[in-house]
C-alpha positions as CSV (number, residue, x, y, z in Angstrom):
1,X,120.2,120.5,-34.8
2,X,119.5,118.5,-31.6
3,X,120.8,121.2,-29.3
4,X,118.4,124.0,-30.5
5,X,115.0,124.5,-29.1
6,X,112.2,126.7,-30.3
7,X,111.4,130.1,-29.0
8,X,109.0,128.7,-26.3
9,X,111.8,127.6,-24.0
10,X,109.9,128.3,-20.8
11,X,106.9,126.1,-21.4
12,X,105.8,126.4,-17.7
13,X,104.9,130.1,-18.1
14,X,102.2,131.1,-20.6
15,X,103.5,133.5,-23.2
16,X,101.7,136.9,-22.9
17,X,101.7,137.6,-26.6
18,X,100.5,141.1,-25.6
19,X,101.6,143.2,-28.5
20,X,100.2,142.3,-31.9
21,X,103.1,144.1,-33.6
22,X,105.4,141.6,-31.9
23,X,107.4,144.2,-29.9
24,X,106.5,142.9,-26.4
25,X,108.5,140.0,-25.2
26,X,108.3,137.7,-22.2
27,X,110.8,138.5,-19.5
28,X,112.6,135.2,-19.8
29,X,113.5,136.0,-23.4
30,X,116.0,138.7,-22.6
31,X,118.6,136.5,-21.0
32,X,118.1,133.9,-23.7
33,X,118.6,136.5,-26.5
34,X,121.7,137.9,-24.7
35,X,123.1,134.5,-24.4
36,X,122.3,133.6,-28.0
37,X,124.1,136.8,-29.1
38,X,127.1,135.9,-27.0
39,X,127.1,132.3,-28.3
40,X,126.8,133.5,-31.9
41,X,129.8,135.8,-31.5
42,X,131.9,133.2,-29.7
43,X,131.1,130.4,-32.2
44,X,131.9,132.6,-35.1
45,X,135.2,133.7,-33.5
46,X,136.2,130.1,-32.8
47,X,135.5,129.1,-36.4
48,X,137.8,131.9,-37.4
49,X,140.5,131.0,-34.9
50,X,140.5,127.4,-36.1
51,X,141.2,128.6,-39.6
52,X,144.0,130.9,-38.3
53,X,146.0,128.2,-36.6
54,X,144.2,127.7,-33.3
55,X,141.9,124.7,-34.0
56,X,142.0,123.5,-30.4
57,X,141.1,126.8,-28.7
58,X,137.9,126.7,-26.7
59,X,135.9,129.5,-25.1
60,X,137.0,128.5,-21.7
61,X,140.6,128.9,-22.8
62,X,140.0,132.6,-23.5
63,X,138.7,133.2,-20.0
64,X,141.7,131.3,-18.6
65,X,144.2,133.2,-20.7
66,X,142.7,136.5,-19.5
67,X,142.9,135.2,-15.9
68,X,146.6,134.5,-16.4
69,X,147.2,138.0,-17.8
70,X,150.2,139.6,-19.2
71,X,152.2,139.5,-16.0
72,X,151.4,135.8,-15.2
73,X,149.7,134.4,-12.2
74,X,149.8,131.5,-9.8
75,X,147.3,128.6,-10.0
76,X,145.6,130.0,-6.9
77,X,145.2,133.4,-8.4
78,X,143.9,131.9,-11.6
79,X,141.4,129.8,-9.7
80,X,140.2,132.9,-7.8
81,X,139.8,134.9,-11.0
82,X,137.9,132.1,-12.7
83,X,135.8,131.2,-9.7
84,X,137.1,127.7,-9.5
85,X,139.2,125.6,-7.1
86,X,143.0,125.7,-7.3
87,X,142.8,122.1,-8.5
88,X,140.4,122.9,-11.3
89,X,142.6,125.9,-12.2
90,X,145.6,123.5,-12.2
91,X,143.8,121.2,-14.7
92,X,143.0,124.1,-16.9
93,X,146.6,125.2,-16.8
94,X,147.7,121.6,-17.7
95,X,145.5,121.8,-20.8
96,X,146.7,125.2,-21.8
97,X,150.3,124.0,-21.3
98,X,149.7,120.9,-23.5
99,X,148.2,123.1,-26.2
100,X,151.2,125.5,-26.0
101,X,149.2,128.5,-24.8
102,X,150.8,128.8,-21.4
103,X,153.9,127.7,-19.5
104,X,154.9,127.2,-15.9
105,X,158.0,129.0,-14.6
106,X,159.7,129.6,-11.3
107,X,158.5,132.7,-9.5
108,X,161.5,135.0,-9.2
109,X,160.0,136.4,-6.0
110,X,159.3,133.1,-4.3
111,X,161.2,129.9,-5.1
112,X,158.4,127.7,-3.7
113,X,155.9,129.0,-6.1
114,X,155.3,128.5,-9.8
115,X,154.0,131.2,-12.0
116,X,151.9,130.6,-15.2
117,X,152.8,132.8,-18.1
118,X,151.4,133.2,-21.6
119,X,153.5,131.8,-24.4
120,X,153.9,133.6,-27.8
121,X,151.3,131.1,-29.1
122,X,148.9,132.1,-26.3
123,X,149.5,135.8,-27.0
124,X,148.8,135.1,-30.7
125,X,145.5,133.6,-29.8
126,X,144.5,136.6,-27.7
127,X,145.6,139.0,-30.5
128,X,143.7,137.1,-33.1
129,X,140.7,137.0,-30.8
130,X,140.7,140.7,-30.4
131,X,140.9,141.2,-34.2
132,X,138.1,138.7,-34.7
133,X,135.9,140.5,-32.1
134,X,136.5,143.8,-33.9
135,X,135.5,142.3,-37.3
136,X,132.4,140.6,-35.9
137,X,131.4,143.9,-34.1
138,X,131.8,145.6,-37.5
139,X,129.4,143.2,-39.2
140,X,126.9,143.6,-36.4
141,X,127.2,147.4,-36.8
142,X,126.5,147.0,-40.5
143,X,123.3,145.1,-39.8
144,X,122.0,147.1,-36.8
145,X,123.6,150.5,-37.6
146,X,126.5,151.9,-35.5
147,X,124.1,154.1,-33.5
148,X,121.8,151.3,-32.5
149,X,124.7,149.0,-31.7
150,X,126.3,151.7,-29.6
151,X,123.1,152.3,-27.8
152,X,122.8,148.6,-27.0
153,X,126.4,148.5,-25.7
154,X,125.9,151.7,-23.7
155,X,122.6,150.4,-22.2
156,X,124.2,147.0,-21.3
157,X,127.2,148.8,-19.7
158,X,124.8,151.0,-17.7
159,X,122.8,148.0,-16.5
160,X,125.8,145.8,-15.7
161,X,127.8,148.4,-13.8
162,X,131.3,149.6,-14.0
163,X,132.9,146.7,-11.9
164,X,134.7,145.3,-14.9
165,X,134.4,142.1,-16.7
166,X,134.2,138.9,-14.7
167,X,136.1,135.9,-15.8
168,X,134.3,133.4,-13.6
169,X,131.7,132.4,-16.2
170,X,132.6,128.7,-16.2
171,X,132.6,128.4,-12.4
172,X,129.4,130.4,-12.3
173,X,127.6,128.2,-14.8
174,X,128.6,125.0,-13.0
175,X,128.7,126.3,-9.4
């Protein structure tokens, strides 16, 4: 594959290779391994979603659907949650609407405002995603062991704090 590089990604920094047993890793490897794990899970999930009736779903759509939420949200609210401009959020909503995942409706509390809501198809995507994540986690637990995977999850939760999950990954990567 053209989009895969070898393990020596950071070629500016000499690798320490300190532990002959291979346990010590360079500091830059941790974020790469975490991202590779994330990417592996997301790619597997989207392969599954494509087979289950959501061939056009993309990872960014999941973040956007979460930003819309069960109660719906305005384009401004979606933009703030995603860390993008109102205009960028509007384009994302346009795409979600074209795919049938979301719809715009009049806000019952403010006639000047439109609210974006999830459609049944969007809710189906989220439900199938949740089921897929559970299945993938189960396979990871089968490989690593439930205890090791639980320790990994607990450690990551401890290190990342209790502030909740941020949805602004797309804006953060490009900002």
